[in-house]
C-alpha positions in Angstrom: 0.0 0.0 0.0 1.3 3.5 -0.9 0.9 6.0 2.0 0.8 8.9 -0.5 -2.4 7.5 -2.0 -4.3 7.4 1.2 -6.9 10.2 1.4 -6.4 11.0 5.0 -2.6 11.2 4.8 -0.6 14.1 3.5 3.2 14.8 3.1 6.0 14.0 0.8 7.6 10.8 0.1 10.1 9.6 2.7 12.9 9.5 0.2 12.8 13.3 -0.6 15.2 15.6 1.5 14.3 19.1 2.7 15.8 22.1 0.8 18.5 24.4 2.7 18.3 28.2 2.7 21.9 29.7 3.2 20.8 33.3 2.7 20.9 34.3 6.4 24.4 32.8 6.9 25.9 34.5 3.9 24.5 37.8 5.2 26.1 37.2 8.6 29.5 36.5 7.1 29.3 39.6 5.0 28.5 41.8 8.0 31.4 40.3 10.0 33.9 40.7 7.2 32.8 44.3 6.7 33.3 45.0 10.4 36.7 43.4 10.4 37.7 45.5 7.3 36.6 48.7 9.0 38.5 47.7 12.2 41.7 47.0 10.3 41.4 50.2 8.3 40.9 52.2 11.5 44.0 50.7 13.1 46.1 51.3 10.0 44.9 54.9 9.7 45.4 55.5 13.4 49.0 54.3 13.2 49.7 56.4 10.1 48.2 59.4 11.8 50.2 58.9 15.0 53.5 58.5 13.0 52.7 61.6 11.1 52.0 63.6 14.3 55.1 62.3 16.0 57.3 63.2 13.1 55.6 66.6 12.9 56.1 67.1 16.6 59.9 66.4 16.5 60.3 68.4 13.3 58.8 71.4 15.0 60.4 70.9 18.4 64.2 70.7 17.8 66.4 70.8 20.9 68.2 74.1 21.5 71.8 74.3 20.3 74.5 73.4 22.7 76.7 76.2 24.0 80.4 75.4 23.2 83.7 77.2 23.2 85.3 77.3 19.8 88.9 77.7 18.8 90.5 78.2 15.5 93.2 76.0 14.0 96.4 77.8 13.5 99.6 77.1 11.5 102.5 77.8 13.7 106.0 76.6 14.4 105.9 74.2 17.3 109.1 74.0 19.5 110.9 70.8 18.6 111.6 69.3 22.0 112.9 66.0 23.2 111.9 65.2 26.8 113.5 62.7 29.1 114.2 62.1 32.8 117.5 61.7 34.6 119.4 62.8 37.6 122.2 65.2 38.6 125.7 64.2 39.4 128.7 66.3 40.6 131.5 67.0 38.3 133.9 66.8 41.3 132.8 64.8 44.3 134.8 62.6 46.7 134.9 61.0 50.1 138.1 62.4 51.7 140.2 59.6 53.1 143.6 59.1 54.7 146.4 57.4 52.7 147.9 55.9 55.8 146.7 54.6 59.1 146.9 56.6 62.3 145.2 58.1 65.3 143.3 61.4 64.9 144.9 64.2 67.0 143.1 67.2 65.4 140.0 67.9 63.4 140.6 71.2 61.5 137.3 71.7 59.7 133.7 72.5 60.3 131.1 70.2 58.8 129.1 71.9 56.0 131.7 74.7 55.5 133.2 75.7 52.2 137.0 75.1 51.7 139.6 75.7 49.1 142.0 73.3 47.6 144.8 72.3 50.1 142.9 73.3 53.2 144.0 71.1 56.2 141.2 68.9 57.4 142.5 66.2 59.8 145.8 65.7 61.6 147.0 62.2 62.4 149.5 61.3 65.1 153.0 61.9 63.5 155.4 62.3 66.4 157.5 59.3 65.5 157.8 60.5 61.9 158.8 63.9 63.1 161.6 62.2 65.1 162.7 60.3 62.1 162.8 63.5 60.1 165.0 65.2 62.7 167.3 62.1 62.6 167.6 62.2 58.8 168.3 65.9 58.8 171.1 65.4 61.3 172.5 62.6 59.2 172.3 64.8 56.2 174.2 67.6 58.0 177.1 65.2 58.9 177.1 63.7 55.5 177.3 67.1 53.8 180.3 68.1 56.0 182.1 64.8 55.3 181.4 65.3 51.6 182.9 68.8 51.6 186.1 67.6 53.4 186.5 64.7 51.0 186.1 67.0 48.0 188.7 69.4 49.4 191.2 66.6 50.0 190.6 65.1 46.6 191.2 68.4 44.9 194.7 68.7 46.7 195.5 65.1 45.9 195.5 64.1 49.6 192.5 61.7 49.4 191.2 59.2 46.9 188.1 59.7 44.8 186.4 56.6 46.4 186.2 58.6 49.7 184.3 61.3 47.8 181.9 58.8 46.3 181.1 57.2 49.6 180.5 60.6 51.2 178.2 61.6 48.3 176.2 58.3 48.7 175.8 58.9 52.4 174.6 62.4 51.8 172.1 61.3 49.2 170.8 58.6 51.5 170.2 61.1 54.2 168.3 63.4 51.7 166.2 60.4 50.6 165.3 59.6 54.2 164.3 63.2 54.7 162.1 63.2 51.5 160.4 59.9 52.5 159.7 61.0 56.1 158.3 64.4 54.9 156.0 62.5 52.5 154.7 60.3 55.4 154.2 63.4 57.5 152.3 65.1 54.7 150.1 62.0 54.3 149.2 62.3 58.0 147.9 65.8 57.4 144.8 65.2 55.3 144.0 68.2 53.0 141.1 69.1 50.7 141.9 67.9 47.2 139.8 70.7 45.5 137.5 73.5 46.3 134.0 72.6 47.4 131.4 72.0 50.1 132.1 69.7 53.0 129.5 67.3 54.2 128.9 65.4 57.5 131.9 64.5 59.6 132.5 60.8 60.1 135.5 60.8 62.5 136.3 61.9 66.1 139.5 63.0 67.9 141.3 59.9 69.2 139.8 57.6 66.7 142.2 55.2 64.9 141.8 55.4 61.2 142.8 52.8 58.8 143.9 53.8 55.3 140.8 54.4 53.1 138.4 55.3 55.9 135.9 58.0 54.9 136.5 61.3 56.9 134.1 63.7 55.2 132.5 64.2 51.8 133.7 67.0 49.5 131.5 68.2 46.6 132.1 71.0 44.1 128.7 72.5 43.4 129.8 75.1 40.9 129.1 72.7 38.0 127.0 69.6 37.7 126.3 66.8 35.2 122.8 66.0 34.1 122.7 62.3 33.1 119.7 61.0 31.2 118.8 58.5 28.5 116.9 58.8 25.2 115.4 56.1 23.0 117.6 54.7 20.1 115.2 56.2 17.5 115.9 59.7 18.7 119.6 59.4 18.8 120.0 60.8 15.3 118.7 64.2 16.4 121.2 64.7 19.2 124.4 66.6 18.9 127.1 67.8 21.3 126.5 71.5 22.1 122.6 71.4 21.9 120.8 73.3 24.7 119.2 71.3 27.5 116.5 72.8 29.8 116.0 71.2 33.2 113.4 71.3 35.8 113.6 69.9 39.4 110.8 69.2 41.9 112.6 71.3 44.6 112.2 74.5 42.5 108.9 74.2 40.5 108.5 76.7 37.7 112.2 77.5 37.5 114.3 76.5 34.5 118.0 75.7 34.4 120.0 75.5 31.2 123.0 73.6 30.1 124.7 72.1 27.1 125.1 68.5 25.9 128.8 67.6 26.4 128.9 63.8 26.0 126.8 61.3 24.0 127.5 57.7 24.8 128.7 56.0 21.6 127.1 52.7 22.5 123.5 51.7 22.7 122.4 49.7 25.8 121.5 46.2 24.7 118.9 45.7 27.5 116.9 49.0 27.1 118.0 50.1 23.6 118.6 53.6 25.1 121.5 56.0 24.7 123.1 57.7 27.7 123.5 61.5 27.3 125.4 63.8 29.7 124.9 67.6 29.8 126.9 70.1 31.9 125.0 72.6 34.0 126.4 75.7 35.6 125.3 76.1 39.2 126.5 79.5 40.3 123.9 79.7 43.1 124.8 76.2 44.3 121.1 75.3 44.8 121.2 72.2 42.7 122.4 69.1 44.4 123.9 65.8 43.1 121.3 63.1 43.1 118.3 65.3 42.3 115.7 63.9 39.9 115.4 66.2 36.9 113.2 66.5 33.8 115.3 67.3 30.8 114.2 68.8 27.6 116.6 69.0 24.6 115.9 71.9 22.3 116.1 70.4 18.7 116.1 72.4 15.4 112.6 73.8 14.6 110.3 71.8 12.4 108.2 73.3 9.5 104.9 75.0 10.6 102.1 72.6 11.5 98.4 73.0 12.2 97.7 73.2 15.9 94.5 73.2 18.1 94.0 73.4 21.8 94.8 70.1 23.4 91.3 69.9 24.9 89.8 69.9 21.4 91.1 66.5 20.5 89.2 63.4 21.6 91.7 60.5 22.0 90.0 57.1 21.7 90.9 53.5 20.7 89.2 54.1 17.4 91.3 57.1 16.5 91.7 60.8 17.3 88.9 63.1 16.3 87.7 66.7 16.7 84.3 68.3 16.3 84.5 70.6 13.3 82.2 73.6 13.1 80.2 73.8 9.9 77.7 76.4 8.7 74.3 75.3 7.3 71.8 77.5 5.4 68.2 77.0 6.7 65.0 77.4 4.6 64.3 80.7 6.3 67.6 82.1 5.2 69.3 82.0 8.6 72.6 80.3 9.1 73.0 77.6 11.8 76.1 76.0 13.1 76.6 72.3 13.5 79.4 70.2 15.0 80.6 67.3 12.8 82.9 64.7 14.2 86.0 64.6 12.0 88.8 62.1 12.4 92.3 63.6 12.4 95.9 62.4 12.9 97.3 64.0 16.0 101.0 64.6 16.7 102.9 65.8 19.7 101.4 68.0 22.5 103.4 71.1 23.5 102.4 73.8 25.9 98.7 72.9 25.9 98.4 72.6 22.1 98.2 69.5 19.9 99.7 69.1 16.5 97.2 68.0 13.8 99.2 66.3 11.0 96.2 65.4 8.9 92.5 66.2 8.8 92.4 70.0 9.4 93.6 73.2 7.7 94.4 76.6 9.1 91.3 78.6 9.8 89.0 75.7 10.6 87.0 76.1 13.8 86.7 73.3 16.3 85.0 72.8 19.6 87.5 73.4 22.3 85.3 72.9 25.4 81.9 71.1 25.7 82.3 68.3 23.2 81.5 65.6 25.7 77.7 66.2 25.3 77.8 66.5 21.5 76.9 64.0 18.8 77.9 64.4 15.2 75.6 66.8 13.4 74.3 68.5 16.6 73.4 72.1 16.5 75.7 74.3 18.5 76.0 78.0 19.5 79.3 79.7 20.3 79.6 80.6 23.9 80.6 84.1 24.9 82.3 82.8 28.1 86.1 82.5 28.0 87.3 78.9 28.0 88.6 77.6 31.3 92.3 77.2 31.7 93.9 73.9 30.8 94.3 72.1 34.1 97.0 69.7 32.9 99.1 72.2 31.0 102.8 71.1 31.3 105.4 73.7 32.3 107.6 75.0 29.5 111.2 74.1 30.1 
């Protein structure tokens, strides 16, 4: 029996499926996609607007220029100096000693006094030697009388020539004894070998001195040596007669001058240095042997070089550089100054100025003070305040 043919039943056959209607779902996806599109567009537009406003803000709000002190690069002749360290030594200095042994009977000097050559200093006990001297003098008197009689007899043919020779030998022996004893006596009177300043006394009256014992130091302070060393590479610039300027810690700010008198012909194999000696006049006798000195040899002048203040150069491991002042024309017609980092080749530093061998030309303006806060391309303004003094400026010797 077919259910569809029954009069009281209605419907479709069981095998037929219901029809779907996707219109509502398509509309839902369209609305969601449109909303997402609007949201993404709003985010993109907001980001673009924010970036534009930030760029406009920084473009219209530039930081004020930094105040810096500016110096001009100059072409000048820099003193050609060779600096070294050394010490002073006396030209004449000795520890006065006795040539012979003996007991001190007299001390004839005052420690620290100035003496001339030949001044008696110490007397040793010489009474036995004085007795020997008197004995030899007596023998010499007798020998001279005997010699005179022998000569007279020989001239009259009353005596042989052998008697004259014997008397002459006896007289000569007596004279030799006198000379020897006088030499011993002179050795026991110790005298100053040259003019100078005496030091601290090392002996006392009654003390027995052996030969070679130091009695007192004697130093001639009128002229001193300055001994110093220079590297092997600088030896070719040194010549005898060149001027040397010296500075000592005891007298800061004062300069002493001398001349190179000796250059060691050999190079030390351990240090590869050459020993140099200069002679310094010391009329005031204020320099002392053993003082530490800073020596500066004045070499022939070099050709003019570009120099800037030492504070303008930034010394780093990556190289030496300065901030070069450049002028820039703005859109409104005004001129602005900028500091551009420029790498240079720096040379020696003398009297607070640094040599610039490469990278600058005379007339260039560089930042002398205030570059620590700068970056390359930063706007700057020239300060009207005078630059501070260079704290580490070395003294000019």
